[in-house]
KEFIMI-94561 format. One record per atom (N, C-alpha, C): x, y, z. Coordinates in steps of 0.02 Angstrom, whole numbers, plus 50000, padded with zeros to 5 digits. Example, Ala and Ser with C-alpha at 12.3 -4.5 7.8 and 13.67 -1.06 7.14 Angstrom:
BEGIN
506604971650390;506154977550390;506604983550390;506424988850354;506844994750357;506455000250394;
//
This chain:
BEGIN
482914977050891;483274980850864;483664984650890;484184981750961;484924981150974;485524978850896;485204974850867;485564972350814;485774973750744;485674983050787;485454990150710;486374993050763;486874992350716;487504996450738;487734998750686;487835004650692;488085012350654;488945009050662;489455007350647;490115007050675;490465011850623;490995010250616;491335013150568;491145015250500;491075010650475;490865012350398;490075012150378;489725015050447;489115010750437;488675004850445;488215003750434;487614998950443;487754991250408;487744987050423;487834981950376;487154975650387;486804972350365;486504966950394;486224962450347;485864957050362;485564952950312;484894953450288;484764958150218;484414956750203;483584953450233;482974955350246;482604954150288;482584951150322;483164953350378;483294946850429;483334954150487;483884955350491;483974961850542;483924968850462;484224970750411;484204972250358;483584973850320;483194977450346;482244980050335;482414986750334;481524987250293;481564997250274;481444997550344;480924997350369;480795000050435;481485002350472;482104997350474;482714998750485;483135001950465;483175002450406;483465006550363;483045016450369;482435016050387;482385019150395;482525023150462;482585019650512;482755020050603;483655023250575;483825020850542;484535021850512;484615031050483;484145031050437;484135035450423;483955042750461;483605040150485;483265045050542;483615050750602;484165043050626;484805048350630;485275050650622;485305047350558;485755054650513;485495058150504;484735059650500;484435066850502;484435070550548;484645068150626;484515070550644;485325074450676;485725070250655;486465072150650;486575076350608;486155078050560;486385082450507;485995089450526;485335090450558;484985094150578;485355096050626;485795093750680;486035095650737;486985099950731;487145093950669;487855098850670;488205099050608;487615098750563;488065101150484;487395106550486;487465107150393;486925112050370;486465110350333;486065109150368;485435104050321;485005108650276;485185112450279;485145117050184;485475115150136;485925113850140;486315112150089;486105104650064;485845101950105;485345096250073;485895089450073;485525082450070;485805077150073;485865071750023;486505070149994;486165065449918;486295058849923;485755054949898;485895046449900;486045045949857;486305037349889;486655035449827;486295028349840;486545021749776;486495015249808;486805008549747;486895005349772;487305002649717;486784993149696;486914990049660;486724985449623;486424980749671;486564979649734;486324973549771;485544975149749;485254967449781;484404966849781;484064972049837;483664976149796;483204981549844;483444988849880;484164990449826;484624995649857;484365000049837;483884999049774;483645009749742;482875009349783;482875002749816;482035004649864;482215008549915;482535004749941;483035008150021;483165015250013;483585016349957;484015023749937;483065026649950;482645025949903;482135029949929;481865029749985;481725025050023;481585025850097;482055028450160;482615030350107;482925033650184;482775039150146;482845042450109;482655049950074;481945053950081;481765049550081;480895049450122;481095053050200;481225047650236;481385050550313;481725057050329;482315057650272;482505064650275;482195069550275;481755069850205;481565074450184;480855076250237;480655071850275;480565072550358;480785078250352;481125079850393;481645085650443;481885091750381;481345091850332;481305097950304;482155097750270;482445092050260;483205092750230;482945091950150;483215095650108;483215094150044;483605087150020;483285085849966;483785078049973;483945075049869;484345073549849;484465071049794;484555066449794;484425059349748;484425053249742;484725050049674;485015047249677;485405044149604;484985043549555;485085044149516;484705039849454;484835035049432;485405031449440;485635024349439;485985023849494;486035017049494;486535014449529;487345018549535;487725019549564;488455023149574;488965018149631;489435023149613;490155019649664;489985024649747;490155020949809;490355025849872;490705033749826;491235032949825;491615035849794;491565040749760;491005038449711;490675043849667;489975048549699;489785044549777;489275047449794;489805056849831;490205051149881;490675055049907;490875062249858;491115060649794;491535066449751;490645069049743;490265068849758;489715074849729;489555078049774;489445075849865;489405079049914;490025085349938;490465083149906;491235088849912;490905092249847;490765093249792;490505098149756;489985101949743;489545098849794;488975099449802;488895103749871;489475105849905;489435104849961;488815104450004;488545097149985;488295095450025;488285094650118;487805090650157;487745092550226;488215084750215;487995079450155;488275073650187;487945068250135;488085064950141;487835057550101;487535048950110;487065048650111;486975041350124;487105037050048;487525030350065;487435026550015;487385019150056;486775016250014;486565012150007;487005005649992;487545001350031;487824996250013;487964992250043;488334987050040;488614981250089;489244981350046;489714983249994;490204985350002;490534977449977;490934976849989;491084968049963;490484963949986;490274963550059;490034957150090;489774953050043;489304946550059;489194940550016;488474945849990;488064941749921;487184945749916;486904946949957;486884942050007;486234943050074;486324947850101;486744950550074;486894958750138;486844963550120;486584970250140;486584976350114;486794980150179;486494987550162;486914991550217;486884999550215;487145003350244;487015011650248;487615012850253;488135016250196;488595020250230;488475030150231;488685033650285;488765040250267;489345044350238;489235047350212;489905049450201;489905056050210;490305059750215;490425065850276;490275072850222;490445078650245;490455085250200;490845087450141;491455083850195;492275081050163;492265076250099;491945073950102;492125067550015;492255062350050;492085057950102;492485052650119;491945049750187;492275044950211;491875038750277;492125046450305;491525044150372;491295049450442;491885046350486;492225051150478;492775051950567;492445047350630;492755047150680;492535042350731;492225046650762;492055055550766;491725058550807;491025058750774;491165058950710;490465059550662;489955052950700;490165047650686;490005043250698;489675041850754;490115043350809;490035045550903;489305050450915;489275053350837;488525057950846;487725052550818;488125049750787;487495046450758;487415041650782;487705038050815;487515032750855;487095034550913;487465039850952;486985042650982;486315046250947;486265048150912;485605047850869;485145042850870;485395038850850;485175031750827;485075026450907;485295030450944;484905025451012;484235030651025;484225037951025;483645040351032;483325037950992;483225039050908;482725034550906;482495025750875;482975023650917;482845016950929;482405015450998;482565021751027;482005020251116;481435022551077;481125028651037;480605031651025;480405031650961;480535026250910;480265026450856;480565033050809;480425032550744;480385036050698;479615040250685;479745046750700;478955050450706;478745049550638;478165049650663;477615048150596;477475055050574;477905055350528;477765061850477;477705060150403;477345062650371;477355063450294;478045064250256;478425061450218;478885059850158;478745067050150;479135072050133;479005078850095;479245077050017;479105075249960;479265073549903;479315077549872;479215086249885;479265090549849;480055092749887;480355090749915;481165089749936;481495086149886;481375078149884;481875074149861;481715076549759;482495075649742;482685078049686;482855073049674;482735067249572;483435064949548;484275069349522;484565064849528;485235068349518;485675063549480;485895065849439;486525061149396;487195062449419;487445057249460;488005057049475;488595053249458;488125049749398;488805046249363;489345051849333;488965057249278;489095059449231;489815066249259;489695069849325;489975072549335;490495067649384;490625063149392;491205058149413;491685056449385;491015055549313;491825054549245;492265061149230;491975063449226;492335070149195;492905072049256;492685071649316;493065073849364;493845070049368;493765061549358;494165054649358;494315057549299;494145058349244;494665056349192;495395061549182;495175066549191;495745073649211;496235070649224;496225064749295;496645063749325;497645063149297;497135056649230;497925055449212;497995056449127;498695055349120;498915056649042;498645052948992;498175054648951;497765048048917;498175049548837;498295053648825;498945053948766;499485048448798;499915048248846;500235045048876;499905036748864;499685037048887;499085027048891;498875027548819;498695030748796;498645029648734;498965025248662;499575029848680;500145028348620;500655022348653;500395020948722;500605015148740;500295008148698;499735008348698;499555002548648;499324996648678;499204998448760;499194993448802;498424989748786;498094983748785;497424981348799;497214980648871;496694981248909;496484981048981;495944978248971;495784972549017;495134970149023;494824972049093;494224974449101;493864978549176;493594971649191;493354971949266;493074968049297;492454970849363;492254974649356;491844977449391;491234970649445;491324965449448;490934960049470;490174961649498;490164965149421;489104965549441;488934971449487;489414973049492;489234979349555;489254986449509;489344992249552;489144999349559;489445001749494;490274998849487;490785000949449;490554999149369;490224995249365;490214994349313;490034996549242;490484997849182;490375001549142;490865008249137;491035007049191;491505016949200;491955016449163;492725012649182;493475012449170;493145010749075;492595006249046;492715004548986;492295011848949;492105013849007;491815021248951;492295025548932;492715025649000;493375031049005;493835029648920;493985023848939;494605020648894;494275021148839;493805018448807;493605018648742;493405025848711;493245030248758;493235037748746;493675040148717;494455037648757;495265041048720;495525035148691;495205032048657;495505027548608;496045022348654;495745020048705;496305015148730;495605008848725;495975004348699;495554995748712;495394992848766;494784990748787;494844991248848;494024985848846;494034980148863;493494974948876;493304976848945;492304972748954;492264973349020;491824965049007;491984962049089;491794955249101;491414958849167;490784953249170;490354953749232;490104959849239;489964965149175;489554971849179;488864971749192;488364968149172;487804964649184;487844967649278;487144970149286;486974967449351;486654961749361;486874959749414;486644953149431;486784952249540;486264952649547;486254954449621;486494949149670;486454943849643;486964938649641;487794940049654;487934943349605;488494941449587;488854935349569;488654934149531;488754929449495;488984921849549;488704922849596;489064918749655;489294918349684;489874923349684;490544925449721;490334931049762;490994932049828;490794939349843;490954944449810;490694949649784;491014954949747;491704958649790;492074954649792;492804956549849;493394955449804;493824959949758;494234958949701;495094955149720;494774950349766;495474944849801;495294939849769;495984933449756;495804927249755;495164925649831;494904919549817;494714916249743;494274920249731;493944922749714;493184929049688;493474930749617;494324930849587;494254934149527;494424928049465;494364925949479;494544916549430;494134920249364;493504922649369;493244925649313;493794929549262;493964933849309;494704938249278;495044936749232;495394929449287;495984926949267;495774922249192;495184919049201;495044915749132;494874920549074;494654927649096;494474930749064;495204934948998;495834935249061;496434936949058;496814932148993;496814928449019;497524918448999;496714922448924;496204920648925;496044917048844;495904925648771;495784932048825;496084936348760;496704940248779;497234938648781;497874941448779;497714947748782;497554949048836;497604957048881;498364958448920;498614965548916;498774965748965;498894968049041;498414970149061;497994969049151;497504967049137;497254966149184;496454966449215;496434971349275;495914971349291;495784977949319;495154976949364;494974977249436;494334973149457;494144978349538;493714978949544;493234985749576;492794979649642;492644983349671;492284976949741;491574980849721;491064976249770;490344979849752;490024985249753;490474989249771;490244997349776;490825002349729;491454999049701;491985002349679;492395004849702;492355004249783;493005007349799;493515004349838;493864999549818;494234993349826;494394987349753;495264991249754;495364988649677;495804981549692;495764978549627;496374972649639;496644973949551;497064970249520;497444969149489;497624963849476;497724960449396;498074955249371;498574955849297;498854952949326;499544953949272;499494948849204;499644951649123;499224948349092;499614938549081;499834936149123;499964931449135;499544926249174;499104929949209;498474930049267;498644930149328;499454932049340;499524933249412;499214939549452;498974936549507;498564940549551;498864946649575;499014952049574;499434957849593;499004961449657;499454959849714;499074959749795;499064965749795;498864971849842;498544976349867;498944980249879;499504976849917;500084977849943;500744978249864;500284977849834;500934977349789;500544983849722;499904983649724;499794988449718;499824997849726;499884995949778;500055001949849;500835004049821;501284999449828;501955000549829;501895003049771;501815000849688;501945003049608;501645009049621;501035013249629;500765019849644;501295024649693;501475022149759;501865027049783;502575029149731;502735022749717;503445023749679;503265029449607;502635025849591;502815033249521;502585037949545;502085039649594;502005045949617;502505049349660;502855043849707;503355050749746;504105050849706;504245045349650;504585043949620;504675048949542;504425045449497;504395046449434;504175055449440;503615055549464;503135060549443;503185065449494;503625063149549;504095067449598;503585072849627;503065069749656;502335075249677;502575075849756;502215079249780;502415079949876;501955077149900;502295075549946;501515071750028;502105065250043;501685066350096;501945059350144;501355054350129;501285048150175;501165040850161;500895038050232;500325037850210;499745034850268;499935026750264;499765022750296;499615015150288;499405013150359;499035005750325;498615003350413;499324999650410;499154998050481;499724992350537;499614985850498;499374983950463;499524976850416;499744978150346;499894982750316;500244985250258;500964983250255;501224981950196;502004979950180;502184982950214;502914982150211;503434987250254;504124989950167;503834986150123;504004987850078;503754998650071;503235000050092;502915004550082;503645012750125;503795005550171;504395010450203;505035012150182;504975009350145;505885006750106;505815013950033;505125012650008;505085018549976;504915024649984;504735022950019;504485031750062;505175035450099;505615030050100;506405031650120;506715035650096;506755032650039;507105031549990;507025041049936;506395042149931;506065047749880;505785054649972;506325052850039;506205059050083;505595055950123;504965055550109;504265055050146;504475050050209;503645054850262;503605051250315;503385045850300;503095041650348;502735038350341;502235036950403;501695037550408;501245034550480;500925029150468;500875025550499;500555018850528;499785020150577;499355015850539;498805017250588;498535014350590;497855011450651;497505007150671;497275004850585;497024996750609;496724997750539;495904999750539;495745002550461;495185004750457;495335012150401;494925013850348;495295019450325;494905026450347;494515026450375;494325030850433;494755035750449;495515031950495;496165031450516;496515036050467;496695032450387;496965036450319;496545040750325;495935041950315;495585046050304;495825053950338;495565055250402;495935058450454;496505061350431;496905058350428;497555059450414;497705063150344;497325060950321;497295066150250;496945070250250;496435070950300;496405079350295;496615081750360;497055080550403;497555084050438;498165088150402;498505083850331;499195082850330;499035083550258;499695084750240;499975084050158;500185074950145;499605073450137;499705064150098;499605062150053;500095059550019;499915061449942;499705055349919;499945048149961;499535041549969;499395038550025;498725037150034;498625033150117;498065026750074;498075020150090;498035014850099;497855007550165;497385004050130;497374998450195;497594990450154;497594987950164;497644978850151;497384977750097;496594979550105;496044977650084;496014980150000;496464986249969;496434989549915;495974994449900;495814995649988;495725005349973;496085009149979;496275012049913;496975016549911;496645026149886;496595029249933;496495035449925;497325039649886;497295044949862;497535050449834;497455060249834;497815061349869;497755068349873;497715071649783;497805069149742;497585070449655;496805071649683;496315066749702;495995065749689;495355071149768;495115063749812;494815064049861;495295061749912;495105063649989;495245058050056;494845051550053;494765048550009;494535041949988;494585036749942;494155029849972;494625025949921;494205025649877;494595024049801;494155022649761;494685018549693;494035015549663;494675008349643;494545011549532;494215014749562;494285018149453;494665020149463;494865025649494;495505029649524;496025026949509;496025021449564;496645019849556;496745013949491;496425011849490;496485008849409;496745013949351;496555020349348;496875023449301;497445027149311;497905026049386;498505027849389;498675022749387;498695014849393;498995009449387;499025007749301;498725010949255;498675010349177;499405015149163;498925021949171;499435026149175;500325025049192;500645021649248;501065018049253;501375013349225;501015009949191;501305004549128;501405007049067;501095011849083;500845017448981;501665020649003;501735024249083;502265028149079;503045024549081;503015018249110;503575013949084;503595009649042;503225008949014;502955004548961;503094996148964;503054995649038;502974987249062;502154983349093;502154978949099;501724975149129;501764978749203;501324974849232;501314973349305;501744969449335;501724964449310;502074958749313;503084959349332;502964964549270;503764967749273;503894975149305;503384977049367;503374983449384;503424978149472;503014975349463;503124970549518;504094967949547;504164966949489;504824959649483;505414966949482;505344973949490;505744978349492;505784981649545;505374981749566;505304984849652;505824981249689;505464974549681;505934968549724;506534968349694;506734969349646;507424969549629;507814974149681;507564981549678;507704986149721;507654988049798;507004985949816;506784985249876;506874981049924;507074972149888;506874966449922;506354964649909;506264955549921;505584953949887;505404956249953;504424955249955;504184956050027;503534950550003;503264944750031;502864941650026;502704938750079;501694940850067;501204941250083;500694936250118;500504935750188;499904928750176;499374933550221;498904931750227;498304933550267;497784924550292;497914923750362;497444915850358;496974918450407;496274919450430;495684920150458;495444915550499;495754911950529;495394907550596;494664910550624;494134905050627;493544903750654;493664900050724;493554904050781;493874900550843;493274899250891;493524895150943;493034893451000;493114899951027;492544899551084;492584906151128;493154907951183;493524912651184;494094915251225;494854911651214;494654909151118;495384907251115;495734915151083;495314916851044;495874923251006;496104928851045;495664928951135;495914932851200;496574931151190;496644921551199;497304917251243;497794918851167;497714918451133;498314918251039;498624925351075;498084930151070;498334937551100;498994938051175;498634934851202;499124934451258;499704931751262;499514927051221;500154922451242;500704924551180;500444928651106;500834928851076;501424937851103;501034939151129;500814944451179;501794947151243;501464939851264;501834940451309;502794937651303;503034934951356;503714935151372;503904925951353;503354921751345;503274916851346;503374913651282;503224919251208;503474916551162;503954919951127;504584915051139;505244917851116;505394917651054;505064911651030;505304909650960;504694908750912;504884908050849;504184905150822;504534900850746;504744895550775;505004889250729;505614892450760;506274892850675;507134894850703;506994902550697;506634908250729;506624915150715;506454916350782;507074920750807;506854922750877;506664929150875;506224927950901;505604934150909;505944943650934;506054946050898;506424952350923;505834957550962;505764963650939;505464968750958;504434968350944;504044968750962;503304969950957;503054974650973;502624977350932;502314983250917;501384980850941;500884985050950;500154982450991;499714990350957;499844992250899;499544998450872;498904994250882;498724991050849;497984985650834;498274979550823;498224973050882;498294967950889;499014970950899;499454962250890;499984963150901;500644960750843;501134964350835;501594961450802;502134958550795;502504952950805;503164952050805;503654949150755;504074953850780;504814954350708;505224947750718;505564943950659;505684939850659;506474939150631;506764943650686;507454945350646;507274949250569;507904947350537;507734948550481;507244948150424;507054940550445;506684940150409;505914940650375;505384945750442;505114947950427;504734948650476;503954949050467;503474949050532;502744947550542;502504944150610;502084939950610;501494944950653;500724944550635;500364948150662;499794945850676;499444945450708;498854942250748;498544950850776;497794948650757;497254954450764;496484951350778;496164953850834;495274947850841;495134952550812;494714950150781;493974953250775;493784955150815;493034962250796;492734963250881;492094962850859;492044960850804;491244956750791;491164951150787;491784945750781;491544940850753;492014935650814;492174928950809;492554923350866;492984923650814;493554928050762;493804925050719;494584931150742;494934923950713;495894929650739;495814928750659;496164936950655;496724935850581;497364935350608;497864932750546;498424929550573;498834931750503;499334938050504;499354941550452;500524938050444;500604938350387;501394939550372;501894942650319;502364944350347;502674943850282;503574945050269;503794940950226;504354939150236;504794938150168;505494938950177;505804939250125;505734932650046;505184926750075;505144921550012;504524919550042;504234918050002;503524912949990;503364906150052;504314902450036;503944897850099;504014900950170;504664903550160;504414909450236;503814909650259;503394913250209;502984913950240;502254910350262;502244905350214;501804898750248;501964896650309;502684895550314;502834890650354;502674893750425;502764901450430;502744904250504;501904906450476;501254905650453;500654907050462;500394899150474;500724892750435;500554890150464;500564888550541;501354888450571;501334886850631;500924892350676;500974896750663;500504899950671;499924899250729;499754896150652;498974893950647;498814888850709;499234882550712;499324877850761;499474879250811;499894885450826;499844884850901;499174888550937;498904894750890;498104896550902;497864892350907;497684885450867;497274881150874;497134874950924;497874877550936;498024869851014;497904874751078;497634883851077;497624883751148;496894883751174;
//
């Protein structure tokens, strides 16, 4: 049972191998023990699930285990996005939420996320307590108690979720702009939601990949290249002004311009910050992870906002959003949250805000990116994930951190930062970053420079150096 590890955003495993009903019950038991000891168990626990294979059944198994501890449980009537569960946990004052999902992982995976009472991912302190309880459960087993089915009730999570998020944007302005949108939930838990809201408010919107498919059409439900090819095909074939995409559990956003150009999460984050801090003048600072674009720093500086940089992981962003006045916080993967809503990532909320920015300025996403690059300089980002032999990633981090690495191609290595991995600044051109995966024999190599060609060359050279170690 050592394969069960309750990490930062829960536990994930391969269905039928380590992800089984008995193991889900063990994790649910650990969460129930935590709730009894550290939260208000009488406030109850909400359970949600995504569109993956077996998710509804696993959600029921988790609910039964929690009920054994005498805790009231409400189970989602239908598949729902993770942020929708987070919202209901907070609105109802629940002790926490259990979300059955493996987010953007391939279809063979499933998982369990815990959403804390404040409506977001569990902070490191909470994770540590749940892991402590899990160790106890793995040693002693789940108590052989009957489920308290009288404590388990169904709950409509989607209706109050839609009612809340539709109030965030200016629908009159969006409707007047006359843009047409296509939404791609990638067969995941966000299906139907944006189309419902836009149609309700008279905005032209179609949806692709909106049916439930536990195999996600054969691609990973992650809203990045190359998994968004279907969205590009729909965009170019239907003459839409923008495409909006969500991952499997609806907390990561992707977007596409009318000509089929993919709009990166860095560009989405930058557009939203420029609009919310600049155009709308909303107060608050910025939180971003170590691997995010430097354009955010320049936008924040223009509008007099502090920028906080964190290690990789939304848990660190969430922590700052709970402690400080953070207008916008996000990560490289497309997980972005705003104080206008929750200290939580939400693809649908960010998509609505993007639609509002387009309507406000009467510009496409590509035009908005071009405007930001004209004002703040060109920022071209790239990332490569290297699968390496044992010891290689450690040797790579040591080399790039040390004094022997003085130059990379024609660029002199300037200062270094080691907040999470190692980042090297290459003069005025940009930066290179290496970060070892904590769970896989993989090294992530990132770069951002002032030109696509420089970014590509730096990534290629860094990867060649690493492979030769």
